N, C-alpha and C positions, 0 to 999 in steps of 0.2 A: 503494500500500499503505500501511496504518496500522498503528503499534504491534508491529510484527514484532520478536521477541526470540528470536535462535536461538544457541544455544551448541553447537557441534560437537566433540567431542576428538577428540585423534589416534586413529587406526585405525578410526573408527565411520562407518557409514553412516546419512545422513538421507533419510528420503523425504519429500518436498515433493509433496502430493498436493491434486488439485482440479481442477475442471471446465476446460474451457477458458474463459481470460479470467479464472481466478482471482487472477492476479497472479505465478504460480511464475516463468515465466522472466524477467520485469521485476524479480523479487528476485533472481536469479542474475545478471543483467546490471549490478546496481547491485552486487554484490559485486565487480564486474569494473572498476568504473565505466563501463560500456559503456552507461549512459541517455543518449539525448541531450538536450543540454541546451542552451538551452531547445529543445521545450516542457516536458521532465521536470526534475524537481527532487528531489534525495536529501537528506533531512534526518535527522538520526541522531546520538544521542549518541556511541556509539562503532561503528566498523566495524573490526575488528582481524581479522588473518591472521597466526598465527604471533606474536601479541604486539605486532606492529605497526598502528597507525591508519593504511590507506591513504588515508583521506581528507586526509591532510597530504602526500602524495607528490606530487611534481610529474609531468608526463603522461611526463616521458622514463624516470622511476623507474617508473611503471606499466607502462611498454611491457616493461620489462627483469623485472617481477613475473608480467606475462601470458605463458601458455606457459613458465615455469620454476615459478613457486610455484601459480599457480593456473591450471588447465587446463580448457577447456569441450570437451564433446563435443556439437557442436549439431543442433538436432533432427532434421533431414532428410539423411541421408549423400548423397542425390542431388544436393543442390545444395552440399554443404560443400566439397568439393573444387575447386579449379581446373581446368578441362578442357584448358589450354594447357601445363601443366607435367606431367612423370611422377610418379608417386604416389612415387618414390625422392627426387626433389628437393624435394617438398613437406614431408616428413618431414624431410630435411635441412637444410631452411632455418631450423628451428627450432631444431636442433642448432647450426648456424654462428652464429645470433643469442646464444643463451644459455650454449652451452658454448666459444665462440668457438674452435672446430675448423676445419680446412681444409675445401674441399669433397669434396675427396676420403675425408679422415677421417669427416665428417658422412655421405657415402654409404654408408660400410662400417656404421658406426652404424645407418643407416636399413634395410640391409638385415638386419642384427640383430632389429630391431624387427619387420619385416615376418615374421620366422621365428617370433618371439615370439608373433605374434598369428595363427600357422598360415599364412600367406602365402609360398612359395618366393621367396628374393632376388632372383632373376633377374627376378620380374615388377617390381620396383622399376624397370625401364626403360621400364612401360608406361604409359598413359594412363586416366584415370578411367573413359574409354567402354567400356574394355576388360575392367572389372569388373563383376561382378553387386552386385545390392544389400547383400547380406550382407559380402561381400567390401569393398566401398567403406567399408560401417560398421567393419569390423576396421582398415582404413588409417586412418580418423579416430580410433580408439581408439590405434593407433600413434603418430600426431602427438601426441595429448594426453599420453601417456605418456613420449614419448621423452626428457623432462629430469626426469622424475621427480618430481613437482609434490607438494606436501603437500597440497594440495586438488583433487579432480576434481570438476567438475560436470556432469553427463551430463541432456540435457534431451531427455528421453523418445528416448532412442537405440534404441530397439527398434520404435517406431511403424509405421515403412515396411518392417517386415521380415515374413516369415511366420514361423508358429509355432513351426517346428523351427530355423528359424536364429534367432529371438529367444533360445531356449534356449541356443544355443550362444554368442553375444554376451554373455547374462548370466553363464554359468559362466566365461567367457574374463575378463569383467571382476571378476569374483570372486577369482579366481585371482591376475590381475595386482595387484589391489588389495593382496591379503595379501603377494605377492612384494615390491612398493614401499613396504609400510608407508603407504598412502594413504589420508587421509581424503575421503569422498566425498558430494556432496549426489545425490541422486537424483531428478530432477524427474517425475514420471507421474502419470496418471488411472487407471492399471492396478494395483488392489489385490493382483494375484497376484505383479505383479513387486515390489510392497513387501515382501511377505511371503517372498520368494525371496532378496533381498539387504539388507534396511534392519535396522538396529538400533533406531532411532528413527523415529519418525512426526511430521509436522505437518501438519494440515489446512488448508488455505485454502480463504475463499470471501470474494468481493469484496473482495480487497486485504487481509484479516485473517487472521491464524491463529486457529481456533475451537476447535481440540481438539489438543492436544500431549502427547506421551509415549514410554513405550519401545514398540516391537512390538506387546507382551503387552497392555500398556494398551489401546492403541486398538484391537487387534483383541478382546480378550478381556472390557474392561471398558468397552466403547462408551459415552459421555455424550452425545454432541452430536446433535441431531436429523437434523444434515446428514451426519454420518458413518454414522448409521445408514441414512439413505437410499443413501447409496454402497453399502454390502454389501446392502441390499434388491435393489439393481438389479443383483446378480451371479446368474446361473442356480445353482441347489441340484442340486449332481451326485447328492445323496442321495434327493432328491424328485424324480424328473424331471416329475412332475405339476404341481408348485408354480408359480404364477403370478411373473412378475417384476412388483415393486412400482417403477416409475419415480418419480423426484421430479418432481414435476408443475411447469410453468412453465419460464422461463428466469432464470437470471442478470441481475441488475439491471445497466445501465450503471454503470460504476465513476465516472464524472463526474457522475450524478445517482444516488446512492443513497437508498433509501427511508429516513423518520426511524426512529429505533430501532434495531433486530435487523435487518440486510440480508436474511437468511433468512426473516424474519417472513412475507412474504406467500407461501411456499411451504412453510412450517411446518405440520403437522398438529397440535402442541401449542401453536404461539401465541395468546396472549392478547391484548387490547387494552392491558395492560401491555409487550408485547413491542415494539409499534409505536412506543412512547415511549422507551425507555431502551436505549442502546447497550450490550451486556454486556461486562464485561471479562473477559480470559481469569483465572482463578483457580485456584490449585492446589486438588487434591482429594487428591491422596496427595505424596509427596515428589516423585515423577516424571511425574505426571498431572496436566494441567492442561484447562481447560475453558470456554468462554465461551459461556454460556446463561442467559438472565431465570429461563426456569423454574424452575430449581434454588433459587431463592428461595421457592416454594412449598412449602408442608410436604407431605413424601411423595412428591414429584414422581419420575417417573423411567420412562425410555423403554420402549417395549414388548420392544426387542432385550434389554434387562437384565430385564424384567418374567418374561420366558420361561424364565430360569435356575433 
């Protein structure tokens, strides 16, 4: 990733959006200092959670923060749980470590967490293979929220679930975020999920943020051609005969980016100038930013906005 600048306030939800390989999960792992070094390298001016720069903390201190101040719901609930421990023990482990409870106290709290996510506490004695995908995701959410974190990172938490269960899980996460006063980063490629749960949106492409703003900024005042392409790839429920307009081509290899704008080879608006200059993320309003060289051309406007 390059030039990423995120500022998330208390009780807010940021949607981190982009195709597979854009760098969304790697950004989240950098916040937890879980990027493998080497070969990974994390360089930044500031990486603060709750006013503390976590780059300066020891590994032992970071282990106290992970699961307590920052929790993460990992991408696949089918593989996120340890198959040889009961789900109750897996929730209790975090409570014993961070809240310094006895095992019996932690199991009691684990039962409370299970009930809060809609699972009977008696099922805490069961193993992950005895749960459906949606139930496993609820267990993973219970683990992530057990210690009341300040920041919850949800990495595509509904990808492996069917549509009905997705809606239930998203509603549950929204309710629990409000109850626990938690800030959240929602990593997803699903713009419907973003519209459902997010206050702010950052669109990533090839390791860079190319558009950023409030939900209304990005959805109603779309500016970047890539963001426009994401919206054009969605079915139009009001016009069922409308054809989808997919973004042609593939995201470039992040280790071998093309010169200039990384999106230029796939962009319908690109000119020769776009292949020479890496666009900067510039403010277009107090809350909205966009990185696109085309706006240096007088009167330029993407088709999505021209239709308004």
